[in-house]
Structure formats: structure tokens, C-alpha cells
N, C-alpha and C positions, 0 to 999 in steps of 0.2 A: 207378669212383672210390669210395673208402669214405667213411664219415661223417667220420672224423677229418681226412682230407686236404682235404675241401671246407670244413670249418669253420675250418681254419687260414687260409683266405683272408679270413675275416671279422675285424672288430675284435678285437685280441688281448686286450682287457681288458673285462670286463663293467662296466656302470655300478654305482656304489656302492649305489644304492637300486633296489629292484624287480628285482634280478638274475634271479630265477627267471622273472619275466614276460618279461624281455628275452631270455633263453635260449629260452623257449617260442616267442616270436615269431620268433626266428631259425630254429629248427628247422621251425616251421610254414611259413616262407617257402621253405626248402629243399625241403620236400615239395611245396608248391604249384607250385614252378618245375620239378618233375620231377627234381631232383638227388638226392633220396633216394627210392628206389623201394620198393614193397611188399615186405615181408620183410627189409629191411635191418636188421641188428642194430646197435643203438646202444650202443656200449661206454661204460659209465658212467665208468670211469677215464680213457679217452682223451678223451672229450668234456669232462670236468671240467678236465683239463689244458689242452686246446685253448682253452677259453673262460675260463680263469682263475677258475673257480668251485669252491666246495667241493662235495663229492659230495652233501651234504645239500641244498644249494641246487639242484643239478641234479635231484635226486629230486623236489623241489617242481615243477620244470618238467615232468618226466615226468607228475606227477599231473595237471597242467593239461591236457596233451595227451591223456592217457588218458581224461579226462572228456569230451573232444571226439571220442573214438573215432578219433584220428589215429594213435596208437600202441597197442601191445598189450603188456601185461606177462604173461610166461609163467613161472610158478614154476619155479625151479631151472634156467631157461634164459636169462632176461634180458629185455631190452626190445627190441621190434621195431617197425618201421614197419608199420602195419596193412595187411591185405589185405581190402578190402571185399567183402561178399557181397550177395546179392539184396536182403535186408532193408535194408542200408545204402543201396543204390541207391534204393529206394522212399522212404526217409527224406530223402535228399538232394534228390530231385526234388519231394517234398512242400514242402520249404522253398523251393526255387527257384521253384516255381509260385506261391507266395505273395508272394515278394519282387520278383522281376524284372519281371513284367508290371505290377505296381503302380508301379514306378519308371518304366517306359515311359509309363504313362498319366498320371502326376501329378508325377513328379520335376521340380523347378524348375530344375535345372542341366544341361540337355541340352547336350552339347558335340558338335555334328555334325562338327566338324573332327577331333576326336580319334577318333571312331568311324570316320570315313571313312579316316583314316590307318591304322587297324588293318585295315580291309577291304583296303586296298592291299597291306599286308604279307601278309595271308592269301592274296591272289590270286597274289602272287609266289611264295609257298611252294607253292601248288597247282601253278603252272606248272613249278616245279622238282621236283615230286613229293617235297617235304620235309614228311613227316608230322609230325615233331617241331615244326617252325615253325608248321604249321597248328594244332596243339594249343595251342601257346603263344599264338598270335593269338586263338584261340577263348576261352581263359581270360582274356586281357586284355580282350577285347570285353565279356564278361559282368561283369568287374570294373568296367569303365567304365560299363556300364548302371546299376550300383548307385551309382556316384558321383553320378549325376544326382539322387539323393535328398537329397544334402547332409547325410545323417545319419552321424555317426561310428559309432554303434552298429550300423547296418545294414552299414556297410563292414567293421566288425570281424567281424560274423557271416558276411558273404560271404567274408572271408578264410579262415575255418574251412571253409566249404562248398567253396571252390575247392581247398583242400588235400586234402579228401576226394575231390573230383572228379578230381584228378590221379591219385590212387591207383586210382580206377575206370577212368580212361582207360588205365592200364597194362594192364588186362585185355583191352583192345581192340588191343594191339600187333600181333596177328596178323590184324587186320581194318583195313588202312590206309585203306579207303574211308570208314570211319566219320566221320572229320573232314572229308573233302573235300566231302560234300554239305551241310555247314553253312556253308561259305564264302559261297555266294550267298544262303542263307537269312538270314544276318546282314546281307548287303548289302540285302536286301529290307526288313528292319527299319529300316535307315538311310533308305531311300527313303521309307518311310511317315512316319517322323519329320520328314524334310525337307518333306514335303507337309502337315504339320500333322495327320496322321491318327494321333493318339496312341492312341486306343482301338483302332483297327484293328491297330496295331503290337502292342499288349498282347495282343490276342486271337490274333494270328499267333504270337507267342512262346509262348503257352500250348500251342498245337497242336504247335509245334516241340519243346517240352520233353516233351510226351506221346510224341511219336515217338521222341525220343532215349532216353527211359526204356525204352520197349518194346523198342527195338533192343538196348540194354544187357542187359535181362533175358533176352531170347532168347539172346544170346551166352553169358551166364553159365550158362544152363540147359544149353546144348550142351557148354560147357567142363567143367561140373561137374554131371553129371546126378544126383548124390546130393543 
């Protein structure tokens, strides 16, 4: 599915105010959900028409997303969804190791019911060998962890991080086991939270993120030895 056909399913008209931010949020959400893949070309004319925006306003949206390293502008070629490299992976995990364990340790709004429901979804996806649903559940789980902070700013930052993570996950499409061994590790985090062992959960998550980063970097090194 191309960028234009997906976006025609969204609200047909942009809000009058802050339209560039609205469009950036919409595109970011499409990337975070895996509907816009790395390397997808974003047609300025088609998107402007689909969203009911001027091309100047859409360019402002692109500027926002470019600053977040979610899209890439290539002179004389156009605008593309970014394809993260090893340096991007290191940056993403540096942010995640700072935010997510802190939310586990001290976030005031832990919702064990929501986290448990995500685990149940992930286990069903695992049983069905549905890698896409496992990836979706993993993204939702980490989004829910940051919701415990009660901070809109942290949630906004995590939205950007998750969009970039989705692009990284695409690089693992030929390694379906990547998501499967995180299903039960997420479940372990919920068990620790339920037992009131929040510091232990935070420490466990830090180790989990270290392991995930290392696995991603190994895979990227093999895929692109240059």
C-alpha cells in the first residue's frame, strides 16, 4: 500500500490551526504503526491533496519529521521514510535506557491491567507465529510503560522514539525470532511490577534493552558490512 492510499483513510480535512503539526503527527503515527516502511517515497503533491493541505504547510511537516530523523530529504529525488543505521540504533537505545526504566521505577500511573492485556495479545500472536502482531504488541507495551509517567512530554518523545524503532524493526524482517523472545521478558516485567518490585523491574528492563540493542547491531553489521 502506498502513502497516498493509506492517508485517504484518515480525516479528509486538516484542522485550521497547527495543520503542519497535525500532518506530522499523522505521518509519524503511520510510521510507528508500520504502515509506512523505510524507503517509502512521500509524494508531496499526493499527500497535500489527500490531507487538504497546501504544499508549503506539508513542507513544514516534513521539516518537523526531518528534525526527528524519521524522514530523509534527498536533493533532486524527494522525501523518503528514513532507513536507520547503527548510529540511529545506538541513539534510540540511549534514550530508551534513560526513559523506560525510570518509568518502571517511579511512574505513578502503573496500569497492570493494560500491561497484562498486551501480554495476552502478544502470547496469542506468538502461538499463531504472527510476527507483525508480536511487533505491534511490543510497541504498545513500551508505549504503555511510558504512560505510567503521567508526563505528556515524555509520551510525545516516546512517540518519536517508537516511530524510529518501527523503522529499525523492519531491518529485522528476516529474523522472525527477534520479537518472540521478548514476549515472556515483557511478561516478567509485569510480574515484577505486580509484586511491587519496581527497582528490580527497572534493572531487568535495562538488561533487556542492552540485549536488544546488541542483537540489532549484530544484525545490521551482517546485513551491511560496509
